[in-house]
N, C-alpha and C positions, 0 to 999 in steps of 0.2 A: 488303663483308665486314669491311673494316677499320673501317668506321663502327660496326659492331655490337660489335666487340671491346672498345672503351672502356666503353660502357654496361654490358656484361656484367661486365667487370672491376670497375667501380665497385660494381655490385650485389653481386658476390661479397665485396668488401671490406666493404661495408656490413653484409651478412648476418653475416660473420665477426665484425665489431665488435660487432654486437648480441648475438650468441651469447656472445661473450667477456664482454661487459658483464653479461649475465644470469647467466652462470656465476660471475663475480666477485661480483656483487651477492648471489647465493644463498649463496656462501661467507661473505660479510660478515654477512648476516642470521643464518646458522647460528652464526657465531663470536660475534655479539652475544648471541644467545639462550643460548649456552653460558656466556658471561661472566655474564649475568644469573642463570642457574641456579646457577653457582658462587658468586656473591655471596649469593644466597638461602640456599644450603646453609651458607655461612660464617656468615651472620647467624643462622641457626637453631642452629648449633653454639654461637655466642656466647651466645644467649639460653638454650639448654639448660644451658650451663656456669654462667651467672649464676643460673639458677633452682636448680640443684643446690647451688651455693655458698650461696645464700640459705637454702635448706632445711637445709643442714648447719649453718649459723651459728645458725639458729633452734633446731635440735635441741641444739646446744652450749649456747645460752643457757638453754633449757628444763631441760637437765641441771643447770645451775648453781643453779636454783631449789631443787632437792631436796637441797642441802647443808643446808637448814633453818637458814640463818643470817640473822639480822636485824642491821642496824647501827643502834644507838641512840646518837646524838651521837658517831658514828664509833667506838663500842665494839661489837665483834662479839659477838653472843649466839647460841649454837647450841641449838636445841630438840631434845628436851626438856631442861630444866635444873632443878636443885633451887632452890627459892625462895631459900634462903640464898645460894647461889652467884650467883643472879641479882642479888640486892641488893648483894652484894659487888662484882660486875662494874660496877654503876652507882653505886658509892660516890662520894659527893659530888654526885650528880645528883638524889637522891631528897629530896623535901620532906615527903611524907606516905605512910604505908602504910595502905591500907584493905582491907576484906575481899576485894573483887573487882578492885582496881586499885591502882596506885601513882600518885601525883601527883609530877611532876618540879618542880624549882625554877622552871622557866620557865612553870609553870602547865598544861602539857600532861599528859594522863592516858594511861596504858597499862593496858588492860583485860587481865586474866590469866585463862586457862582452866586450871583444875586438874583437869578431868574426864578420866578415862581408863577405857576398858572399862566404862562405865556407873557408875563410882564417883567420888565426890568426894574426891580426894586432898588437898584443902585441910585436911581434918580430921586428916591424918597429922602426925606430929611434925616431919618434914622434907618439906614439900610439894613436889610436882613440877609445874612449869609445862609444859603441852603446847601452849598456844596464847597468842599475843599479838595484841592488836588496838589500833589507834589510834582516837581519836574521829574522827567525820566532820568534820574541820576542815582547811580548806585551808592552815592555817599549820603543819601537822604535817610539814613537809618535813625534819625532823631524823631521821625514821625511814625506813630503806630496806631493801628486800629485793633484793639484787643491784642491777639497774639500775631497779628500780621504786621510785618515791617519790611521796608525795602531791603533787598539782599536775601530774603528768605527763599528757599527752594519751593517751586510750585507743587512738587509731590508732598512736601510737608504741609502746605496749605490744604491740599485735598485730604490728607490724613486727618487734619483738624476739623475741616468743615464740609467734607464730602465733595461730590462733583459740583462744579458751578453750573448755573443755568445756561450760561453762554461761555463758549471757549473758542475764540476766533484766532487760530494760529496764523492765519493769512493776513491779519490786520497789520497796520503800520503805525505804532508797534503792535505786536500780538497782545491780546488782552482776554481776561476772563471776568465774568460778572457773577455776583451773588445777589439773590433777592430773598426777601422774607417769605418762606413758604406758607406762613400762617396769615399773610396779609393779602387783601384783594387789590392792593395798589399795583399799578403797572410798573414795569421795570424802569421806565423813563422817569417815574416819580419817586422811586426809592431804590437805590442800588449801591453796591460797593464794587468798583471796577479796579482790577489789579492788572497793570501793564507788566509784561515780562519780556526778558531777553535772555536767550540761552538757558531757559528754565529757571531763571532767577527773577524775582519781583524787582522791577526797575521803577515803578511809579504806583501811587495809590490815589484813588479818588473815592470820596463818599458824598452822596447826595440824598437829601430827604426833604420832601415837600409835604408837611402835615395837612395842608389844605386839600390834598387829594386822598387823604385817608378815608376809608369807608367805615362809618360807625355801624356796629352790629345792633 
């Protein structure tokens, strides 16, 4: 009988050790799974926060486009603007005034759109400029619309302002257009058009006709 007690005792100890190990291991696995789940939830929260922050930043950037301000040689011009006021603002920069554009002293041209509501206001005594465009020239880096300038990478523009409403890669030249998502105005009445070549912005155009704006 005494000879049986020791093996039985060892067996009981062994079984207890195995059961204890299984219980502890199960708790460890459960704890590890919980930690992994918590890490995943935390990562998802961070990614969601980052996505929301990026979306908010893009919306803020896009809102800034609709201040209708261009910077020409660091001089800010707000559209629409009277032709005389436009020339006064660029005093000292203009070399030649032509019917559809002005030529700056550095040789660059700015094409001017005087058309509003289907009429050519260029014939009026004090013409109003509704649109300004650059030539498709990669050297035109002196003209900017907010953070957009000639020579910028199209991917960088999309990172700043999200996807454009129009992206015609088959155009000649290819172009993409942005419109104010908070406005009821048609794209033809308010837009920023960016011409590009080899994924680099090669020309900029801004147009705004406030007479088409819909009052709430």
